[in-house]
LUMROGU-50417 format. One record per residue: residue in one letter; x negated, y negated, z negated of N, C-alpha, C in turn. Coordinates in pm, 1 decimal. Each point is the difference from the previous one (the first is absolute). Last residue first. Example, Ala and Ser with C-alpha at 12.3 -4.5 7.8 and 13.67 -1.06 7.14 Angstrom:
BEGIN
> S:-1285.0:225.0:-708.0:-82.0:-119.0:-6.0:77.0:-109.0:-73.0
> A:-29.0:572.0:7.0:89.0:-119.0:0.0:-90.0:-120.0:0.0
***
This chain:
BEGIN
> I:-131.2:502.4:1294.6:80.3:-87.1:85.0:145.9:37.6:-11.5
> M:-519.2:47.7:-258.0:137.6:50.1:6.3:82.3:-99.2:82.5
> E:-538.8:119.8:12.3:96.5:-108.1:-21.2:138.0:59.0:18.8
> I:-448.1:275.0:-182.5:83.3:-35.6:114.7:82.0:-123.9:-33.7
> I:-452.0:329.6:-166.6:79.9:-117.9:-27.9:76.0:-34.1:127.2
> K:-182.0:503.7:-178.9:-22.4:-115.8:86.8:84.4:-116.2:-50.0
> G:13.3:445.7:-193.4:-139.3:-40.1:-2.4:-34.6:-116.5:90.0
> G:454.0:169.2:-48.7:-86.5:108.0:45.0:-146.3:-39.3:8.6
> K:260.8:-400.8:-87.8:76.0:114.7:50.0:-98.2:103.7:50.9
> E:47.6:-517.6:-265.6:-81.9:120.2:14.6:92.4:113.1:45.1
> A:112.8:-529.2:103.7:14.2:116.2:-87.8:-104.3:106.1:29.0
> F:224.3:-547.9:76.0:-110.3:89.9:34.5:0.4:113.2:-100.4
> T:355.0:-425.3:181.1:-35.8:108.3:-91.7:-109.6:86.6:59.7
> Q:266.7:-517.1:22.4:-86.2:89.9:74.5:-49.4:104.3:-99.3
> C:447.4:-374.2:42.5:-118.4:52.1:-66.6:-76.7:91.7:94.7
> Q:440.0:-395.8:-78.1:-71.8:91.7:87.0:-124.9:44.5:-74.0
> F:504.5:-183.1:-194.8:-142.3:-20.1:23.0:-53.5:103.0:97.9
> A:462.0:-255.6:-277.6:-43.8:97.8:99.4:-147.4:-29.5:26.2
> Y:366.8:-116.2:-431.7:-112.5:-28.4:87.5:-14.5:111.3:103.3
> I:365.5:-240.1:-387.1:-30.1:116.6:83.2:-105.2:-42.0:102.4
> N:237.9:-178.4:-491.7:-96.9:-28.7:105.5:-32.6:130.0:72.2
> H:478.2:-130.6:-247.7:-127.2:68.8:-17.3:-93.7:-46.0:111.9
> N:472.5:-107.1:-42.0:-74.0:-71.9:-103.9:-129.9:71.7:-37.9
> L:356.2:142.0:322.7:-77.7:-112.2:52.0:-73.9:-78.5:-108.2
> T:293.7:422.0:18.8:40.3:-117.7:-77.7:-74.8:-126.6:38.8
> K:-63.9:465.5:170.6:103.1:-78.7:68.1:35.0:-129.3:-73.1
> W:-304.6:348.6:-164.2:-62.9:-84.5:102.4:100.7:-91.8:68.3
> A:134.5:341.0:-314.2:-51.8:-122.3:-62.5:-58.9:-95.9:102.6
> D:219.6:460.3:29.4:35.0:-116.2:81.5:-50.6:-131.6:-57.4
> M:-84.0:425.2:-216.5:-23.6:25.0:141.5:25.2:-123.3:87.1
> T:-146.2:-75.6:-509.5:108.0:72.3:65.7:-27.5:7.4:149.9
> M:-431.6:-30.9:-299.9:122.3:-78.9:13.1:110.2:86.5:61.1
> G:-475.6:112.5:-68.1:77.7:11.6:-123.0:128.6:-81.1:1.1
> A:-338.9:79.0:355.4:-40.5:-108.1:-90.5:77.2:5.8:-131.5
> S:101.8:298.1:352.4:-137.0:30.1:-42.5:-52.7:-104.2:-97.1
> T:420.2:-66.3:203.9:8.5:104.7:-103.1:-139.7:39.1:-49.3
> S:21.1:-323.4:348.1:68.2:-48.3:-120.8:3.3:105.7:-109.7
> L:-171.0:120.0:426.6:-88.8:-94.3:-66.5:61.0:-47.5:-131.9
> Y:268.1:262.5:281.6:-104.5:80.9:-61.8:-97.2:-88.2:-78.9
> R:324.1:-218.1:253.2:65.2:72.1:-110.8:-102.5:82.7:-76.3
> L:-146.0:-213.8:388.0:19.9:-96.6:-107.6:72.8:62.4:-119.0
> L:-61.7:263.4:390.4:-129.5:-31.4:-58.7:15.6:-95.5:-118.6
> R:378.9:95.8:256.8:-37.0:117.0:-81.3:-133.8:-24.6:-69.9
> E:139.0:-330.6:300.4:86.9:3.0:-117.7:-33.7:118.7:-90.4
> A:-221.5:-50.4:420.6:-47.9:-95.1:-101.7:86.6:3.6:-125.9
> D:-14.6:449.4:274.3:18.0:-137.1:44.2:-42.3:-91.2:-115.2
> W:-162.3:528.7:133.8:59.4:-97.8:-90.2:24.8:-131.2:73.2
> G:-220.9:403.9:176.8:144.9:-4.7:14.1:67.3:-100.9:-92.0
> Y:-470.6:132.5:-146.9:47.7:44.0:130.7:153.6:1.3:1.6
> M:-326.2:-112.5:-364.5:103.1:-90.6:49.2:59.0:41.7:133.8
> M:-356.2:241.2:-226.2:105.8:-16.8:-98.6:117.4:-76.3:59.6
> K:-377.7:54.8:271.2:59.0:131.1:-28.6:115.5:-14.0:-97.6
> E:-258.3:-384.7:111.1:94.9:40.2:104.2:62.7:135.6:-25.8
> D:-190.2:-390.5:-307.5:-24.2:144.7:8.6:101.0:55.3:98.3
> P:-202.6:-496.7:-237.5:68.5:64.0:112.5:-39.7:146.9:10.1
> L:13.4:-230.0:-479.2:-86.4:-5.5:117.4:72.6:65.8:116.5
> L:206.6:-237.4:-445.7:1.2:120.9:82.4:-89.7:-23.3:120.7
> V:94.5:-218.8:-528.2:-60.0:-13.9:132.5:10.4:135.1:68.2
> K:241.8:-283.8:-446.6:-34.3:124.1:70.2:-55.3:-35.4:136.4
> N:212.1:-207.7:-515.3:-89.6:-18.5:115.0:-27.3:135.3:62.8
> Y:280.2:-275.3:-431.5:14.9:102.2:103.3:-87.7:-33.6:120.0
> I:67.2:-278.6:-392.0:-80.9:116.2:-38.3:3.3:109.5:105.4
> G:143.2:-446.8:190.8:-22.7:11.9:-144.3:-91.9:116.8:-31.0
> S:75.8:16.4:460.3:110.5:-64.8:-68.8:-18.0:20.1:-149.8
> K:-199.6:136.6:531.2:-42.8:-54.5:-129.0:117.8:-73.9:-60.3
> I:-148.7:374.2:425.8:103.2:-78.4:-67.1:-54.5:-42.1:-135.3
> A:-189.3:189.4:522.6:-13.1:-14.7:-144.7:117.3:-80.6:-51.7
> V:-214.9:299.7:470.1:96.1:-90.4:-62.5:-23.6:-2.4:-150.6
> G:-254.0:122.4:519.5:17.9:35.1:-139.7:99.8:-99.4:-56.8
> D:-18.4:127.5:531.0:-18.5:-93.6:-110.8:3.0:74.4:-132.7
> H:59.9:263.1:378.4:-113.7:-85.9:36.2:-32.8:-95.0:-114.3
> G:364.3:301.3:-29.6:-108.3:86.2:45.8:-124.4:-76.4:40.8
> V:443.2:-272.7:15.5:-15.3:121.9:-79.5:-106.6:90.2:62.3
> H:79.3:-528.4:11.7:-24.2:103.2:99.9:-33.0:128.8:-75.1
> I:271.6:-485.8:-130.3:-83.3:112.8:-41.4:-9.7:101.0:112.9
> Q:274.8:-403.3:1.1:-136.7:-46.1:-22.9:-96.9:113.4:-37.0
> K:487.6:30.0:72.3:-57.2:-49.0:125.2:-147.5:-37.5:-13.3
> S:262.7:137.4:-378.7:-16.2:111.7:93.1:-68.8:-41.9:129.3
> Y:132.3:-321.5:-330.0:-120.9:73.9:-37.1:-29.9:108.7:102.7
> E:401.4:-251.5:28.6:-116.1:-68.1:57.8:-131.3:68.1:-38.0
> D:430.4:134.5:-175.8:-25.7:49.9:135.5:-124.5:-63.4:62.7
> P:175.9:-144.2:-431.0:-80.1:123.0:-2.0:-34.3:53.3:138.6
> S:69.9:-523.9:-51.1:87.3:114.5:-23.5:-86.3:125.5:2.9
> R:-206.7:-406.0:36.8:122.9:-58.7:-52.6:104.4:107.8:-26.7
> A:-571.7:6.9:12.5:128.2:47.2:53.0:115.1:-74.3:-66.2
> R:-585.6:81.9:59.6:105.0:-97.9:-33.1:129.6:48.4:64.1
> L:-506.4:223.9:-163.2:114.1:0.7:91.8:105.8:-97.7:-49.7
> L:-550.7:11.0:-56.5:125.3:0.0:-74.4:114.0:-7.2:100.2
> R:-493.8:210.6:103.8:86.6:-116.3:19.2:127.7:19.3:-81.6
> S:-560.5:183.0:57.3:138.6:23.7:-38.8:79.9:-127.2:23.2
> G:-493.8:262.9:165.4:79.3:-121.3:-16.5:141.6:35.6:-38.1
> L:-361.8:315.6:32.0:-49.2:-101.7:92.9:77.8:-130.4:-8.6
> I:-142.0:442.8:-324.7:115.5:-82.7:35.0:-51.0:-117.5:83.4
> V:-208.7:507.7:-66.9:-28.2:-142.9:-13.5:122.8:-76.7:47.7
> T:-120.0:519.0:-188.6:92.6:-79.2:80.4:-24.9:-147.2:-28.5
> V:-248.7:513.4:-59.4:-6.5:-141.4:-35.9:89.5:-75.7:97.9
> E:-71.8:542.1:-190.3:49.4:-93.5:100.8:-13.8:-141.1:-54.8
> I:-212.8:532.3:-110.3:26.5:-139.5:-36.1:47.8:-76.9:121.6
> E:-30.1:538.5:-214.5:-18.4:-82.9:119.1:48.9:-140.0:-33.7
> I:-182.9:447.9:-310.9:82.5:-119.6:18.2:-34.6:-67.2:132.7
> G:-220.0:388.1:-215.3:123.2:35.5:70.7:92.0:-117.4:27.7
> D:-417.6:-30.7:-250.8:-32.6:48.3:134.6:123.7:33.6:82.4
> L:51.8:-140.2:-462.9:-52.2:-104.7:87.3:-28.4:47.9:142.3
> E:152.9:244.2:-415.4:95.6:-31.2:106.7:-60.8:-86.0:110.4
> E:-229.9:128.1:-410.6:14.9:117.1:86.5:99.7:-22.4:113.9
> K:-72.4:-338.8:-333.9:-120.4:20.4:81.6:17.6:114.9:98.0
> K:442.8:-254.0:-155.7:-105.7:76.5:-65.8:-115.6:23.4:97.0
> L:423.1:-387.5:-64.6:-71.8:90.9:88.7:-114.2:66.9:-76.0
> P:437.8:-170.2:-264.8:-121.2:-53.7:62.1:-72.5:107.8:80.4
> E:518.8:64.4:-37.8:-111.8:4.3:-94.2:-120.8:-65.7:67.2
> F:480.5:-158.2:170.0:-93.7:111.7:5.8:-98.3:-7.0:-115.4
> R:338.7:-330.3:86.1:71.4:118.4:48.0:-86.0:125.1:-5.7
> R:-153.4:-451.4:-104.5:72.1:66.9:-110.0:76.0:125.3:43.3
> D:-458.4:-242.7:179.1:134.8:22.0:53.9:75.5:86.0:-101.3
> K:-471.8:-124.7:-45.7:103.6:-77.1:-69.1:140.5:15.9:57.2
> F:-440.7:200.3:159.2:1.1:12.9:-145.9:115.3:-68.7:-71.6
> A:-88.8:25.3:494.4:-59.7:122.5:-54.5:27.1:17.9:-148.4
> A:143.4:-392.8:234.1:68.9:116.5:58.1:-50.8:129.6:-62.1
> D:-217.9:-400.5:-121.1:134.2:7.1:-58.3:77.1:120.5:53.1
> R:-421.3:-89.0:185.6:-13.6:46.3:-138.9:136.1:9.7:-68.6
> A:-8.5:-174.4:435.4:-46.7:139.1:1.7:-7.8:55.2:-142.1
> A:107.3:-459.2:58.9:110.6:86.6:42.7:-41.1:147.2:-3.6
> K:-334.1:-324.7:-96.9:104.2:3.5:-103.5:112.3:96.3:37.7
> I:-338.8:-71.2:321.2:-55.1:66.0:-119.3:107.8:14.3:-106.9
> V:109.3:-247.4:383.8:-8.8:143.6:29.9:-50.8:76.2:-122.5
> A:4.4:-468.7:-24.8:137.0:53.0:-5.9:1.0:150.5:28.7
> R:-404.8:-233.3:48.9:35.1:11.4:-143.1:141.1:58.1:-17.0
> Y:-150.7:-89.5:439.0:-78.2:109.3:-57.0:29.9:18.8:-148.5
> L:208.4:-362.5:235.1:51.6:131.5:36.2:-80.5:112.0:-65.4
> D:25.6:-466.3:-250.5:-56.0:44.1:126.9:47.5:142.3:26.0
> D:318.9:-281.9:-314.6:-132.3:62.2:1.6:-47.1:24.6:143.1
> K:432.1:-159.5:-139.9:-94.9:-110.3:16.7:-142.4:52.5:2.8
> T:483.9:249.5:156.9:-101.4:-14.6:-103.4:-86.0:-122.3:30.3
> E:487.0:317.9:142.1:-83.0:-119.6:17.3:-100.5:-5.0:-113.5
> L:258.0:382.4:38.7:41.8:-57.5:127.1:-83.8:-123.3:32.8
> L:-179.2:414.9:-303.4:68.1:-128.8:-9.2:33.7:-49.9:139.1
> G:-107.6:514.9:-263.2:-49.0:-112.0:78.3:81.6:-123.8:-25.8
> M:-28.8:595.3:-52.5:8.5:-129.6:-67.4:-52.1:-107.3:93.9
> Q:107.3:572.5:-66.3:6.7:-113.2:92.6:15.6:-128.1:-81.4
> G:-68.0:595.4:-11.8:-15.9:-129.8:-63.7:7.3:-109.1:104.7
> R:82.8:454.9:98.2:-69.3:26.8:-126.3:-26.4:-129.0:-78.0
> L:314.5:235.9:444.2:-41.7:-116.6:-75.0:-61.2:41.1:-133.4
> K:-25.4:343.8:409.3:101.6:-55.7:-90.3:-58.3:-115.4:-79.8
> G:-247.7:289.2:314.0:103.6:-71.8:73.1:107.0:-64.7:-85.7
> E:-383.1:226.4:-183.9:71.5:98.2:82.8:120.4:-64.3:68.5
> K:-158.9:-337.9:-288.6:-58.0:131.6:-28.7:85.6:102.6:73.1
> K:-101.3:-574.7:3.5:81.6:116.4:32.5:-78.2:126.3:-30.1
> L:19.8:-577.6:-98.9:-73.6:125.3:-14.3:95.6:113.8:30.6
> T:-36.4:-561.6:113.1:82.3:118.9:-20.6:-91.4:121.2:-7.9
> V:-9.5:-575.8:-35.4:-78.6:121.4:14.4:89.9:116.4:-39.2
> Y:64.0:-545.6:176.6:47.9:116.6:-75.0:-94.8:115.1:26.9
> V:4.0:-585.8:42.5:-47.2:133.5:36.7:65.9:104.0:-89.0
> G:-25.8:-571.8:181.8:52.2:100.8:-89.4:-47.9:136.1:48.1
> H:-296.0:-427.9:109.5:109.0:85.2:49.0:52.0:83.8:-115.8
> K:-387.8:-390.7:134.4:104.4:15.1:-101.4:117.0:76.9:61.4
> Q:-556.1:13.7:123.4:131.4:-52.8:35.3:98.2:25.5:-115.3
> S:-470.0:145.2:43.6:35.0:-106.8:-93.9:135.8:-62.8:30.1
> F:-345.8:392.0:137.3:146.6:7.0:-4.0:51.6:-102.1:-101.6
> K:-461.5:66.1:53.1:47.0:-57.2:127.1:152.6:4.4:8.5
> K:-251.8:200.9:-358.0:34.8:-141.1:-19.0:44.6:-68.2:128.1
> Y:-171.2:465.7:-79.0:143.0:-23.3:19.6:40.8:-146.6:-11.6
> H:-453.6:183.6:-69.4:42.3:36.1:136.2:144.1:-42.4:29.0
> E:-180.5:-55.8:-446.0:-64.3:-87.7:98.2:49.1:25.8:143.4
> L:105.3:223.9:-443.9:98.6:-73.5:79.3:-59.7:-77.4:117.0
> S:-70.2:445.2:-369.6:-73.9:-95.0:82.8:96.5:-66.8:97.7
> L:51.7:251.6:-494.1:64.6:-17.7:129.7:-74.2:-108.8:76.5
> P:-141.2:371.6:-421.0:14.8:-137.9:48.7:62.1:-2.4:139.8
> M:128.6:396.6:-342.6:-116.3:-41.3:79.2:18.6:-145.8:42.8
> N:286.4:366.1:-241.8:-68.0:-104.9:-76.2:-131.7:-41.7:66.9
> F:355.5:309.7:157.4:-129.5:54.8:-41.3:-87.3:-103.7:-72.1
> M:443.6:-111.1:157.4:15.2:135.1:-53.1:-131.1:53.6:-58.6
> L:4.7:-416.2:229.5:68.7:-10.5:-128.8:9.3:137.4:-66.7
> T:-183.7:-17.1:429.2:-89.2:-68.4:-93.6:65.0:-18.8:-136.2
> E:254.9:198.3:355.0:-111.4:85.1:-44.1:-87.2:-68.8:-104.0
> I:350.9:-246.4:207.2:53.6:105.5:-87.0:-114.6:83.1:-57.8
> A:-113.5:-327.0:315.8:51.8:-65.4:-121.4:53.4:102.6:-99.6
> H:-135.4:146.8:430.3:-116.5:-34.6:-81.6:44.4:-63.8:-132.7
> R:329.5:89.4:323.6:-51.6:125.5:-57.0:-117.1:-28.3:-94.5
> A:171.1:-367.4:234.6:101.0:50.7:-93.3:-49.1:128.6:-67.4
> L:-266.0:-180.3:341.5:-5.8:-82.1:-120.1:99.6:49.9:-103.7
> N:11.2:199.6:421.9:-118.9:43.2:-74.7:-16.4:-80.2:-128.0
> V:339.3:-132.2:291.0:34.6:129.7:-58.9:-117.9:52.6:-82.1
> L:-76.1:-390.6:242.0:95.4:-26.5:-108.7:41.8:129.0:-69.5
> E:-276.6:30.3:381.1:-74.7:-59.0:-111.8:92.9:-28.5:-118.2
> A:192.5:150.2:399.1:-74.8:108.6:-64.4:-79.1:-52.2:-119.1
> G:219.7:-315.0:268.1:96.4:79.7:-76.1:-67.7:113.4:-74.1
> E:-258.4:-251.3:296.3:31.2:-78.7:-119.8:100.2:74.5:-88.6
> Q:-99.3:195.1:412.7:-119.2:2.1:-85.1:24.7:-76.7:-130.0
> L:336.5:-6.0:333.2:-9.3:129.3:-67.3:-121.7:7.5:-91.9
> N:196.8:-486.3:82.8:-29.8:110.4:90.2:-19.7:127.7:-81.9
> F:325.2:-436.5:-117.1:-126.7:65.2:-29.3:-23.8:112.1:100.6
> M:297.5:-497.0:-29.3:-2.5:143.4:25.9:-141.4:52.7:-25.1
***
């Protein structure tokens, strides 16, 4: 687990990574090398509360600080759903850094067993099956009132599969916990 100060440093690193690439400046890493743990990470960019970019990895062999840099730059410039971030947008962007604290492969003999292993609104979930992959970070607002089956249907269709693909038991489904730090109104907060 990370404390609020460490979370703020990770968010600042994400912003610094975007700015230095955008303005072709050197990126000083010395201060951030203390984040040498191996954690997956997602960086989310929001503009006026709406998604503007999001990229990351559930697992990585890179040190956390390097993973944050890559995810931040990819979210800003490589998320295919959006145009690359422009200089004039930068001040209006709020950044969230989500650190994956651990994922576990769910084991099930029947589809109902998946439901018992997922805590909707608390766990993030992922599905991996050949070319189909999707990660959903926990978002209590989106998942309010959902049960695990609805979440797994949404996960399957978001990955480009049929709604009930998760029931076939031949896909890898993961649940994970994470910790999210975000810029909100000029402050860094921990999202709970």
